[in-house]
C-alpha positions as CSV (number, residue, x, y, z in Angstrom):
1,X,183.9,55.4,89.8
2,X,180.8,55.5,91.9
3,X,179.4,57.0,95.1
4,X,177.9,54.5,97.5
5,X,177.2,53.5,101.1
6,X,180.2,51.7,102.4
7,X,182.1,49.8,103.3
8,X,181.9,47.1,100.6
9,X,185.0,45.3,101.8
10,X,185.8,44.4,98.2
11,X,189.6,43.9,97.6
12,X,189.2,45.0,94.0
13,X,187.9,48.4,95.0
14,X,189.4,51.4,96.7
15,X,186.9,53.2,98.9
16,X,187.5,56.8,99.9
17,X,185.1,58.0,102.7
18,X,183.5,61.3,101.6
19,X,181.1,62.1,104.5
20,X,179.1,60.7,107.4
21,X,175.4,61.3,107.8
22,X,172.9,60.5,110.5
23,X,169.5,59.3,109.9
24,X,166.6,61.4,111.1
25,X,162.9,60.5,111.9
26,X,160.1,62.3,110.1
27,X,157.1,62.0,112.4
28,X,153.5,62.5,111.7
29,X,151.9,65.1,114.0
30,X,149.3,62.4,114.9
31,X,152.0,60.1,116.2
32,X,152.8,60.1,120.0
33,X,156.5,60.4,119.1
34,X,155.8,63.9,117.7
35,X,155.7,65.2,121.3
36,X,159.3,64.1,121.9
37,X,162.4,66.2,121.3
38,X,164.2,63.0,120.1
39,X,163.4,59.4,119.5
40,X,165.4,56.6,121.0
41,X,166.2,53.7,118.7
42,X,164.2,51.2,120.9
43,X,161.1,53.4,120.7
44,X,161.5,53.8,117.0
45,X,161.3,50.0,116.5
46,X,158.1,49.6,118.5
47,X,155.9,50.7,115.6
48,X,155.6,50.3,111.8
49,X,158.0,52.4,109.9
50,X,157.8,53.6,106.3
51,X,161.3,53.3,104.8
52,X,163.2,53.7,101.5
53,X,164.0,50.3,100.0
54,X,166.5,48.6,102.3
55,X,167.2,51.9,104.2
56,X,166.6,50.6,107.7
57,X,168.4,47.3,107.1
58,X,171.3,49.4,105.8
59,X,171.0,51.8,108.8
60,X,171.0,49.4,111.7
61,X,170.9,45.7,111.0
62,X,172.3,44.8,114.4
63,X,169.8,46.9,116.3
64,X,167.0,45.5,114.2
65,X,167.9,42.0,115.2
66,X,168.3,42.9,118.9
67,X,165.0,44.8,118.9
68,X,163.0,41.9,117.5
69,X,161.8,44.0,114.6
70,X,160.9,41.9,111.6
71,X,160.4,42.9,108.0
72,X,156.6,42.4,108.3
73,X,156.5,45.6,110.4
74,X,158.2,47.7,107.6
75,X,156.5,49.3,104.7
76,X,158.9,50.2,101.8
77,X,158.7,53.0,99.3
78,X,161.0,54.4,96.7
79,X,161.8,58.1,97.4
80,X,162.1,60.3,100.4
81,X,159.4,62.7,99.1
82,X,156.9,59.9,98.6
83,X,157.5,58.5,102.0
84,X,157.1,62.0,103.6
85,X,153.8,62.3,101.8
86,X,152.7,58.8,102.9
87,X,153.5,59.8,106.6
88,X,151.6,63.1,106.1
89,X,148.6,61.3,104.6
90,X,148.6,58.1,106.8
91,X,150.5,58.9,109.9
92,X,153.5,57.0,111.3
93,X,157.2,57.6,110.9
94,X,159.7,57.4,108.2
95,X,163.5,57.5,108.4
96,X,165.5,59.8,106.1
97,X,169.2,60.5,105.6
98,X,170.4,63.8,107.0
99,X,171.3,65.1,103.6
100,X,167.6,65.0,102.7
101,X,166.5,67.2,105.5
102,X,167.2,70.5,103.7
103,X,164.9,69.3,100.8
104,X,161.9,69.1,103.1
105,X,159.6,72.1,102.9
106,X,160.1,74.6,105.7
107,X,156.5,74.0,107.0
108,X,157.4,70.3,107.5
109,X,160.7,70.8,109.3
110,X,158.9,70.6,112.6
111,X,158.2,67.0,111.9
112,X,161.9,66.0,112.0
113,X,163.3,64.4,115.1
114,X,166.9,63.2,115.8
115,X,167.2,59.5,116.5
116,X,169.4,58.7,119.5
117,X,170.8,56.0,121.7
118,X,172.5,54.9,119.5
119,X,172.6,57.5,116.7
120,X,172.2,55.6,113.4
121,X,174.5,56.8,110.7
122,X,176.2,55.8,107.5
123,X,179.4,56.6,105.6
124,X,179.1,57.6,101.9
125,X,182.2,56.7,100.0
126,X,183.7,57.1,96.5
127,X,184.6,53.7,95.1
128,X,187.1,53.2,92.3
129,X,188.9,50.2,90.9
130,X,192.0,49.5,93.0
131,X,194.1,49.8,89.9
132,X,192.7,53.3,89.0
133,X,195.6,55.6,87.9
134,X,193.8,58.9,87.0
135,X,194.5,60.8,90.3
136,X,193.7,64.2,88.8
137,X,190.2,63.1,87.8
138,X,189.6,61.5,91.2
139,X,190.7,64.7,92.9
140,X,188.3,66.8,90.6
141,X,185.4,64.6,91.7
142,X,186.3,64.9,95.4
143,X,186.6,68.7,95.1
144,X,183.2,68.9,93.4
145,X,181.6,66.8,96.2
146,X,183.3,68.9,98.9
147,X,181.5,72.0,97.4
148,X,178.0,70.5,97.5
149,X,178.0,68.6,100.8
150,X,177.3,70.7,103.9
151,X,180.4,71.3,105.9
152,X,178.9,69.8,109.0
153,X,178.8,66.4,107.3
154,X,182.3,66.5,106.0
155,X,183.9,66.5,109.4
156,X,187.4,66.2,107.9
157,X,186.4,62.9,106.4
158,X,187.5,63.6,102.8
159,X,191.2,62.9,102.4
160,X,192.8,64.1,99.3
161,X,196.2,62.5,99.2
162,X,198.3,60.6,96.7
163,X,196.8,57.3,96.0
164,X,198.7,54.3,97.4
165,X,197.9,51.3,95.3
């Protein structure tokens, strides 16, 4: 059993969507985008972006291709906190999952901007082997997740029903 970004489209796995989250931009006060209320996807791709691992490729591979953004314009880091510090120290923009916004210090919340047109998002799923038979254990994990994820992200995504294998 694992929690991952889906879909995997693996016939040997059953994926249960848990929640959807948007991606947000964390913008340096020195960046011109800081003056905006929101950032359109095309404006986002006009400049270097600090990202987590393959986060941007995961977020919007189609838009990256259409925008002409290449990987030479991306600078990769390992954790959200580190990337926020890089933006604070060096300027620029980083992209973070919505679930991380509550972990940002209150004094830095004013650096967050929604990304729009289109709104990039991802689905987080629980993946289990397709022959998994411990439904009670699965439901216990789903219940635990429902209690720690903000209700605004759940959006009636979690479905707790009998498994049909």
